[in-house]
C-alpha positions as CSV (number, residue, x, y, z in Angstrom):
1,M,-120.0,-49.0,108.3
2,K,-117.0,-48.1,106.2
3,I,-114.4,-46.6,107.8
4,K,-113.4,-43.0,107.2
5,L,-110.4,-42.1,109.7
6,N,-106.8,-40.7,109.9
7,V,-104.6,-43.9,110.1
8,P,-100.9,-43.1,111.3
9,T,-98.2,-44.6,108.7
10,E,-95.5,-43.1,109.7
11,L,-94.5,-43.6,113.9
12,G,-93.7,-40.2,113.7
13,E,-97.6,-39.3,113.6
14,I,-97.5,-41.6,117.4
15,K,-97.1,-39.8,120.5
16,L,-95.4,-41.1,123.6
17,S,-98.5,-41.0,125.8
18,D,-100.8,-42.6,123.4
19,Y,-97.9,-45.4,123.0
20,V,-98.1,-46.0,126.7
21,K,-101.8,-46.4,126.9
22,Y,-101.5,-48.8,124.1
23,L,-98.9,-50.8,126.2
24,K,-101.1,-50.7,129.3
25,V,-103.8,-52.2,127.5
26,L,-102.0,-55.0,126.2
27,E,-100.9,-55.7,129.7
28,V,-104.3,-56.0,131.3
29,N,-105.7,-57.8,128.3
30,Q,-102.5,-60.5,128.0
31,D,-103.8,-63.4,129.7
32,D,-107.5,-63.0,128.4
33,D,-108.2,-65.4,125.6
34,Y,-111.0,-63.5,124.4
35,S,-109.8,-59.8,124.7
36,D,-108.6,-59.5,120.6
37,V,-111.8,-57.5,119.8
38,F,-111.6,-55.3,123.1
39,V,-107.8,-54.6,122.0
40,H,-108.8,-53.7,118.4
41,Q,-111.5,-51.4,119.5
42,K,-109.0,-49.7,121.7
43,I,-106.4,-49.2,119.0
44,L,-109.0,-47.4,116.9
45,D,-109.7,-45.6,120.3
46,I,-106.2,-44.9,121.1
47,F,-104.3,-44.0,117.5
48,C,-107.3,-42.9,115.2
49,G,-109.7,-41.0,117.6
50,V,-112.2,-43.3,117.6
51,P,-114.7,-43.9,120.4
52,L,-115.6,-47.5,121.6
53,I,-119.2,-46.8,121.3
54,E,-118.4,-46.1,117.4
55,A,-115.8,-49.1,116.8
56,V,-118.1,-51.5,117.5
57,E,-120.3,-50.5,114.3
58,Y,-117.5,-51.4,112.2
59,K,-116.8,-54.4,110.1
60,M,-114.2,-56.7,111.7
61,S,-112.5,-57.5,108.7
62,D,-112.1,-53.6,108.2
63,V,-110.6,-53.2,111.7
64,R,-108.1,-55.7,111.2
65,K,-106.9,-53.6,108.3
66,V,-106.4,-50.4,110.4
67,V,-105.0,-52.6,113.2
68,G,-102.5,-54.2,110.8
69,T,-101.4,-50.7,109.2
70,I,-101.0,-49.4,112.8
71,T,-99.0,-52.5,113.8
72,N,-96.6,-52.5,110.7
73,T,-96.4,-48.5,111.5
74,L,-95.5,-49.4,115.3
75,N,-92.7,-51.7,114.3
76,Q,-90.4,-49.4,112.1
77,K,-87.1,-48.8,113.2
78,P,-86.6,-45.3,112.4
79,E,-83.0,-43.4,112.3
80,L,-81.9,-41.4,114.9
81,V,-84.6,-38.2,115.1
82,K,-82.6,-35.3,116.0
83,T,-85.0,-32.4,115.7
84,F,-88.7,-32.3,116.0
85,K,-91.0,-29.7,117.0
86,L,-93.9,-29.6,119.5
87,G,-96.1,-26.6,118.7
88,D,-93.8,-23.7,118.2
89,T,-90.7,-25.3,119.9
90,E,-88.3,-27.4,118.2
91,F,-86.6,-29.8,120.3
92,G,-83.3,-31.2,119.6
93,F,-81.1,-34.2,120.6
94,I,-78.3,-33.7,123.0
95,P,-75.4,-33.4,120.6
96,K,-72.3,-34.5,122.7
97,L,-73.2,-37.1,125.4
98,D,-69.5,-36.4,126.7
99,D,-70.8,-33.2,127.8
100,M,-73.7,-34.3,129.7
101,T,-73.6,-33.8,133.6
102,F,-73.8,-36.2,136.0
103,G,-77.6,-35.1,137.3
104,E,-78.4,-35.4,133.6
105,Y,-76.5,-38.7,133.3
106,V,-78.3,-40.2,136.6
107,D,-82.0,-38.8,135.3
108,L,-81.5,-40.8,131.8
109,D,-80.1,-44.0,133.5
110,S,-82.9,-44.1,136.0
111,N,-85.8,-43.5,133.4
112,L,-84.5,-45.0,129.8
113,G,-85.8,-48.5,130.6
114,S,-88.9,-47.5,131.7
115,W,-92.3,-46.9,129.6
116,D,-94.1,-44.9,132.3
117,N,-91.1,-42.8,132.7
118,M,-90.0,-42.7,129.2
119,Y,-90.9,-38.9,129.3
120,K,-88.3,-38.1,131.8
121,A,-85.7,-39.7,129.6
122,M,-86.6,-37.8,126.5
123,A,-86.3,-34.3,129.1
124,V,-82.7,-35.3,128.8
125,L,-82.1,-36.4,125.6
126,Y,-84.1,-33.7,123.9
127,R,-83.9,-29.9,124.7
128,P,-85.6,-26.7,122.9
129,V,-83.2,-25.2,120.3
130,K,-82.0,-22.3,121.5
131,Q,-79.7,-21.2,118.1
132,K,-79.4,-23.2,114.8
133,I,-77.3,-23.0,111.4
134,K,-78.2,-25.3,109.1
135,D,-77.9,-29.2,110.7
136,K,-75.8,-27.6,113.3
137,Y,-77.6,-26.8,116.7
138,L,-77.5,-25.6,120.3
139,I,-79.9,-26.9,123.0
140,D,-80.9,-24.9,126.4
141,D,-79.6,-26.5,129.4
142,Y,-81.3,-29.5,131.3
143,K,-83.7,-28.2,133.4
144,G,-85.4,-31.4,135.4
145,D,-88.9,-31.6,134.8
146,L,-89.8,-28.3,133.3
147,Y,-90.6,-30.1,130.1
148,Y,-92.2,-33.2,131.5
149,D,-95.6,-32.0,130.5
150,A,-94.6,-31.4,127.0
151,M,-92.1,-34.6,126.4
152,V,-95.6,-37.1,126.8
153,H,-96.1,-35.7,123.4
154,T,-92.7,-36.6,121.8
155,P,-93.1,-38.3,118.9
156,M,-92.5,-41.8,118.6
157,D,-89.8,-41.9,116.0
158,A,-87.7,-39.5,118.1
159,V,-88.2,-42.3,121.0
160,V,-87.6,-45.5,119.2
161,S,-84.5,-43.9,117.4
162,S,-83.3,-42.5,120.6
163,M,-83.2,-46.3,122.5
164,L,-82.5,-47.6,119.3
165,F,-79.1,-45.3,119.5
166,F,-78.5,-46.1,123.3
167,Y,-78.9,-50.1,122.6
168,N,-76.8,-49.9,119.2
169,L,-74.2,-47.6,121.3
170,G,-74.0,-50.6,124.1
171,K,-73.4,-53.2,121.9
172,E,-70.6,-51.4,119.6
173,L,-68.5,-50.5,123.2
174,S,-69.2,-54.5,124.7
175,I,-67.9,-55.9,121.1
176,A,-65.0,-52.9,121.1
177,M,-64.0,-53.6,125.1
178,T,-64.4,-57.9,123.9
179,K,-61.7,-57.0,121.2
180,Y,-59.7,-55.4,123.2
181,L,-59.7,-57.3,126.3
182,E,-58.8,-60.9,123.6
183,E,-56.0,-58.6,122.4
184,E,-54.3,-58.0,125.8
185,N,-55.4,-61.4,126.9
186,L,-57.0,-60.0,129.7
187,L,-60.4,-61.4,128.8
188,E,-60.4,-64.3,131.8
189,D,-59.4,-61.9,134.1
190,S,-61.7,-58.9,133.6
191,V,-65.2,-60.8,132.8
192,L,-66.5,-59.3,136.1
193,S,-65.3,-55.9,135.4
194,Q,-66.7,-56.1,131.9
195,T,-69.9,-57.2,133.0
196,S,-70.0,-54.5,135.6
197,L,-69.5,-51.8,133.2
198,I,-72.3,-52.9,130.8
199,N,-75.0,-54.0,133.1
200,G,-74.6,-51.4,136.4
201,D,-71.8,-48.6,135.9
202,G,-72.5,-47.4,132.4
203,I,-75.9,-46.6,131.0
204,N,-77.4,-49.8,132.5
205,Q,-80.3,-49.7,130.5
206,Y,-78.9,-51.2,127.6
207,K,-79.5,-54.6,128.7
208,H,-83.5,-53.7,128.9
209,L,-83.7,-51.5,125.6
210,A,-83.9,-54.9,123.6
211,D,-86.9,-55.8,125.3
212,L,-88.6,-52.5,125.1
213,I,-88.1,-51.5,121.4
């Protein structure tokens, strides 16, 4: 059977909830040496809407091509996505991290390192845009779980780019701090405090993001 379906070629075409489903399939089948065919079929099911009962009718060579395309899509590393739309609502990335409240920080810090809870982190980072002038915008105040149901549909380019943003920010902070301590000849005496900042007292998920992305 010749494949005629919509294959996502841009990360923004994939939503967070589908990516989490994909990760669970990989997790369940990671120790099974004979699961490749099933995993490929599930990839078609999750990302292309092809039921398993239909996927078994496709040529394996065609399935591999589609899976290869999707794999390449999932490996994309996009620039920070500042805004995206879900339905008629435009969501914007929090413009000033310094303005983040303690409650927002706690929710972000608690959920950014877990794929199962990533939608909660996205609800902190992306809020409905209430005013916009060209590339400048204002977002709504954080409202806890109000947008959880919506954020499971967050496009993956927004998810991955925001994670890369924080991962790179963590690296930059670590490099800057190390340089400063070296210049002040305080590196040896400050190793403990530096490690505490990076691993626990800042956004403590920095160290997990490399594995997640």
